[in-house]
Structure formats: C-alpha cells, structure tokens
N, C-alpha and C positions, 0 to 999 in steps of 0.2 A: 330554715335552718337557724333561726334565731335562738331556738331553745336547745341547741346542740353545742357540746364542748368538744373542741377539735384538738387532736394530737397528731403531730406530723412526724413521719419517719423519712429521712432524706435518703434517696437512692440515686445517686448521680444528679442528673438535671431533672428528669421527671421524678416524682416521688410518690410513695404510698401515703395516703392520709387516712388515719383512723378517726372515726366519728363516734364519740361516746354520747348516747342519747339519754335523756332524763329517765326514760323507763328502764334504764339499766342495760339495754342492748347495744351492740356495737356494729358499726358498718365499716367497710373499707372502700376507698375509691383511689383514683390516680389523678394527680394535678400537675399542671406545668409549673415551671419555676416561679412565675409571678403569682401563683396561687389559683389560677383559674382551673376549672375541672376539665379534664380530658373527656370530651362528650362521648366519643365512641366507646372508650373504655368503661366509663361510668354506666352507660346504658347496658352493656354486657354484664357488668358486675352486679347491677341491681337485680338481675334475674336470679342471682344466688344470695340475695339479702336474707339475713338471719341464719346463715349456715356458716360452718367453718370453711367450707369450699370457697366462699367469697374471699376470705383472707389469703388463702393459698393461691388462688388464681390471680389475685392482685399482685403478688410478688413475682410470680412467673411472668405475668403480662407486662409489668413495668420493665423488666429486663428485655423483653422482645421489642417493646415500643422504643426504648432507648437504641436498640440496635437498628431499627428502622430509621431513626433520626440520623444515626451515623452513616447509614447507607443511602440517605436521601430518598427513601422509598415511601410513597404515599400509599394509603390503604387500598386505593382502587388500582394500584399498579403492581401490587404484590402478586407473584405467580407461585405455583406449587414448588417450582425449582428453588425460589428464594427461601421458602420455608424449609425445604429439605437442607439447603445450605446452612441456615441458622441452626437447625437441629444437629448438623454435623459439628459446628463450631462449639456448641455447649456440651457435646459429648457423645452424640450418636455416631455409629460407624456408617459412613456413607461414601460411595465411590464417586467423588466429584471434587474439583477444586473449591476450597472453602473460603478463600479470600484472607483478609487481615485477621490477626488474632482478636479474640473477644473474651471478656471476663478474665483479663490478665491478672495473675496472682491468686486466682480462685480455682478451687478443685473443679473438674468437669462434673456434670450431673451424673449421678448413678442411674442404674436401670429404672428404679422405681420413680426417680425424679424426672427422668426422660418421658416415662409413660404419662406422668401428671402434666408435664409441659405440653406434650402432644395433645392431650385431651383439652387442655386450656385453649391452645392455638386453634384446634379444629372448631371448638365451640364458638370462639371469638369470630373466626372468619365466616362460619355458617350464619351466625347472627347478623354480621354485616351484610352478607348476601341476601338475607330475608328483608333487609331494609333497602335493597336495590343497589348496594355497593359491592363491586367486584363479583358479579354473579358467576363469571366463568370459574373463578377459584372455588366458589361455593359448590358449583356442580362437580368439580373434580374431587373435592373432599367428602361429598355426600355419597359414599359408596357403602356397599354391604358385602357380606361374605356368607358362605355356608357354615353352619355350626361344625366344629371339629369334634373329635372324639373327647378331647379334654373338656369342651363346653358340655357335652352330653354327660360326662361323668360328674362334673360339678353340679349339674341340675338334677342329678339323681334320676335314674331310669329313662333318661333321654327326653323328658318333657320340655322341649325348648321350641322357640319359634323356628320357621324354616329358613329365615335369614337373620343375621346379626350385623350391627354396624361395624364398619372396618375403618381404620385410621392408618393411612399411609405413613404418617409422621412417627408412629410409635415404633419402639424397637422390636425387631422381629426375632423369632426363635423361642424355644421353651425357656422358661424362667422358673427357677426354684429358689426360694428365699431360705436363708440359713439364720434363723433368729438366734440371738445371743441369750444363752441360758445362765442362770446362776451357777456359780461354782458349787461342787458337792459340799454339803455341810454349811452353806452360806447362812441359811436361816438361824441356826444355832449360834453361830459366830456373831451375826448381827445383833441378835438378842442380848448377847453378852456384852456387846460393845456400846449399846445405847443406855442412857441413864434414866430417861423419863418414861413414865407409863404411857404417855401419848405416843412416844416413838416406838415402844413395844407393840402398841395397838397397830400402828402403821405397818411394821413389818409382818405382824401376824395377819392382818386383814388382806394385805397384798399377796401374801403366800397362799393362804387358804381360800381367798375369795376370787382370786383372778381378776381383781378390780383394776381399771385404769386409774391413774393418779388423779385425773380430773373428776372421775366418778367418786373417789374416796374423799377428796377435799370438798366436794360439792354436797356431801351428805348432810342432811338435817336430822335432828333427834327424832322427829315425827316419822321419818323414813325407816326407822329401825323397829322391827317387830321380833324381838329376841326371845320370845316365849312361844310355846306351842299353842296352836289354835288361837292365834292372834285375831283382833277384831276385824281385820280386812276380809277374812274369810276366803283369801285367795291361795294360801299355802298353810298346811298344818304344822309344818316344821318351822323352827326359827329361821327367820329370813330378813331381808331388807329390800327396799324399793329404791332403785336408781332412777331419779327423776331429773329430767333436763330443766334446769333453771338458768336462763341467760342473765338474770338479774342478781346473781349471788355477789355479795360485797367483796369477796376474795377473788372474783373472776374465774372461779372453778366451774366448768360446765361438763356435764355428762355427754358423751358422743352420741349415745342413742337418744332418740326423741319419741319414745313410746308415750302415748296419751296417759295422763295421770290426773288425779284431783284429790282434794281433801274435803271430806264430809264429817262433820261432828268431831274434828280433830284427828281423824283416821285417814291415812294415805291409802289410796287404792290405784292400781295400775302401775305404770312405769315398767322397768325391767326388774323382774323379781330374781333375786339370788339367794341361794341358801347360805347359811352361816354355820361355821363349826363351833363346837364347844369351846375350843381354844380362842376363837374370835369373841364369843360371849364373855369368857373370863377376862380377856384383855380389855374389853369395853368397861366392865364393872370396876376393874382395878383403876382405870384412868378416870372414870367419872367420880368415884369415891375419893380418890387422892388428889386429883389435879384440876378437875373441871371447875371453873369459877361459878360460884353461886350468883343467880340473878343475871346470867348472860342473856341479853335481849334479843340477839340475832337468831338463836336457836340452832346454830350449825354445830356439827360434831367436833371438828378439830379446831383448836384455838392456839394463839400465841401464848407462851409460857413466861417470856422474859421481855424486858424492854418497855418502851413507852406504850407499845400497842398490846400489852398483856391483856388477855381475855378477848381480843378481837379474833375474827376468823383467820385461820392459817392458810396461806396460799399454796398452790402446788409448787411454786418455786422454792418456798421454804422447805417443803417436804422432800424435794429433790436434793437440796443442799444437805439436809440432814442425813439422807441416805448415803450421799457421796462421802461425807465426813466419817460416818460409821464404817462404810466399806473400807476406807483407808486405814482406820484404826484397827479393824479386824484383819488386815492384811489381804483383803480381797480386791484391792484396787477400786476403781470407780464403779459403784453400783447404781444402776439406773432402775427406775420403778418398773419399766415395761419388761425388764428381764424376769420379774416375778410372774407377770402374765404369761410369758412364753413358757416358763418352767411349769406353771400350773396347767396350761394346755397340754403340754407333753405328758405330764403325769396323769391327767384325766384320760387321754388317749390310750396310754399303756394299761391303765386300770380297767378301761372299758373295752379292751380288745379291739381298739381301733374304731369304735362306733362313733362316726362323725356327728351324728344327731346329738348324742349325749355331750360330746365335747362342745358343740355349737351352743347348746342351751346352757351348759355349766358356766361357759365363759361369756355368753351374751354376744356371740359373733353374728347373729342373724341380721342380715341386711334386707332391705325392702325387696330386692330382686329375688333373694333366696325364699323370702316368705311367700311371694307370689308363685314360685315355681315348685316349692317343696310342699307336698300335701301333709306329710306326717309331722307330728309335733310331740316331742318327748314330754310325758307327764312328769313333774317334779316328784311325784310320789312312786314313780316306777321303781321296782326293786333293783333293776340294773343301774338306774340312775343313782339311787340311794347308795348302792354298794360301791360304785366308782368314786363318789365323793368321800365316803368313809374310808376307802382305801387311801385316798390322797391324804386325808386328815390323820392317817395313822391309827384308825380305830377298827380296821378290819381284823 
C-alpha cells in the first residue's frame, strides 16, 4: 500500500475509504475509526475490485455494518430474521417488529436501492459462509427458484436455465420503472440557452447518441470515426467507439467494458455507436472554434475557462452546465440521463417496439443478455438505420 494515495469518506464510525492507485484505478474498502481495515468487508469488496459495483457495495455495506455495531451483533450470530429486520428499517415492507429507528433524518431506500442492498447483503453473507463463518445463514440465503414468465420474456424465446437464484431479502412483487423524460422541445430550448460550442455538442450528442455522461466525458479524439468507411473497418457509417478507460484524468469512465485496442493509431472494439449528421456538425464547430491547439491529453471535452483551461472536462462540470442551462431555459433541473431515457423511448417508437434495435442503439447489452440472446442486430440493417434516422429527424 506504499504506492497508494488514500482519500477517506467519513460515514459515522465506520467509514468508506477510497484508494487512488498510481495506475489511475481506484478501489474502495471499509475501515474502523482508528484506520484499520475491516477485514471481513475488505475480503468481500476485493472480489469486485476494478468495477463500479465495489463502490456501490461499500456504501451499502458500511451502513449495515454500523447497524450491526449498534445492535451488538457479531457476524457469526446474525440470523435471517435479523437481516429481514434491517431491510425493514431501511425501507422494505416486512411484517415484524423492527426495533429502534435507523437512518434518522434520511429518506428510506427506494425499490431499486433495496434490491441493490439485498444483493450486497446476500453476497456478503454467502462469502462469509464460504469462509466457514455463519454457515447456517449461508444455507438459508443460498436458495433458487423456477424461472417466471417475465424471466422467459426477458431472455427472448425462453432460453433460460431451469433454476434461477432467489433472494429472500429483495422486495417482492412486479416492478415497473418510470424513467424521467426530457420535456417536449427541451433540446431546442437547451441549444438556445447555452453559449459555447462545447455545450451545444454535449446537448446534441446526448440527445442523438443516447450516451451516458461518463461515456461522453470519457471519449478521446481517437475514438471518433466521423467519416464513412473509417479505418477500423467495423462500421461503414460515421460512428464512435466507447472504450472503458479507468485511468482518465477527469475520472470519467464508460460503464460498458467491451474489449478494445489501438493499432497504428486506430481504435477498434469497444461499444460502437452510430453518430448523426448533427453530431458531426457540432463536433467540427467545437473543434474549429474552441478546442485548444496542442492539448496533450487527447480527450474530447475540455475546460473553457479558469485556471484549468484546456484540461479534460469532468462529468460533474457537464452536469452543472446542463443544470444551469435547464433553469435558464425554463425547464427546471435537467439531468444527463434524461436524454438517454428520451433517446430509448424514441428509438422504440421508431422501431415499432423492436427491443433488439433499441438495445444495440443505446448499448444496453449486459453480459447475461449476450449469453442468452443469440440474435444481434447488424448496424447496417435497414430497420436499424431507419429507426436511427427517424430519431435524428431525417426520415
């Protein structure tokens, strides 16, 4: 640990500790007040090293460990009923006495947060059980279920395993998310409200590309193949490659981790996304008028003002810019992910509900879906092309 720079985030007594490594990667663990590592938590979190899951699980787990300390419960004494009581206290609906209040002054977890907390706790205690700690609880948590109709529908044509893992701690019942869309006409109002070509690029690329803000701020110039028949040979139309780079100086990371490489200055692999003519126009306007000459970092988005002029622009800066522009345009607080939800909805409408087209257009393919789904939409497919052009207003 001598070569690591440590940054601490205090959460009550136990705290989450972020470790910034010299290779640019980050890890998270949990430490006691005196600074010693919580061994059981650290062993579990190390299983997720190098992923965003590690950070998420660290914050959910530190809350649970603080609750165990308050309840004077050792890890080998925790029972399933204790975990159900904890889930009830943080927001789940359970029919049992819950005990003293917890998380006073904080909102209860929503359904999505409860599902994540349940997955974290199940994984943590199964890991402890595999090490010989509290095997009884591990056996009760290690359950499975038959695939439901919804499971078969999600896996397309019913190609699923005969059993699926179950989690007694997770909230039950059907769940339907209601993503927040952009207001009607938001794109035009935002473009009129921003002043810089860089900011117009951000609005245009989020709207037409369905990019996550981390993907957009993590783009490098070499990732952009904005002419037809680019040298990568992987897509004839103008496109870009979303590449996961954990060492970006602005800490922007793509969520997807598709393999990629650079050969002779040409990027291949990653997540390939088509770009619209409006995206190409916004790019050239920005590069010609505002992009600094001689920028050595090679990243697309840069700071335009202040002492860090010319340095890579962070996702936080982009979020704040959109928030200010939304208020000036009378739209309220505009968040980057609303562009992605709106893009997905528009593609689904244009593609007559074709989930494969929407999945590939937005890059929503997870590892589980790749394993289970045999079909893959060709980016040159006429229906794929027509759906994107309809969203871009070219139909």
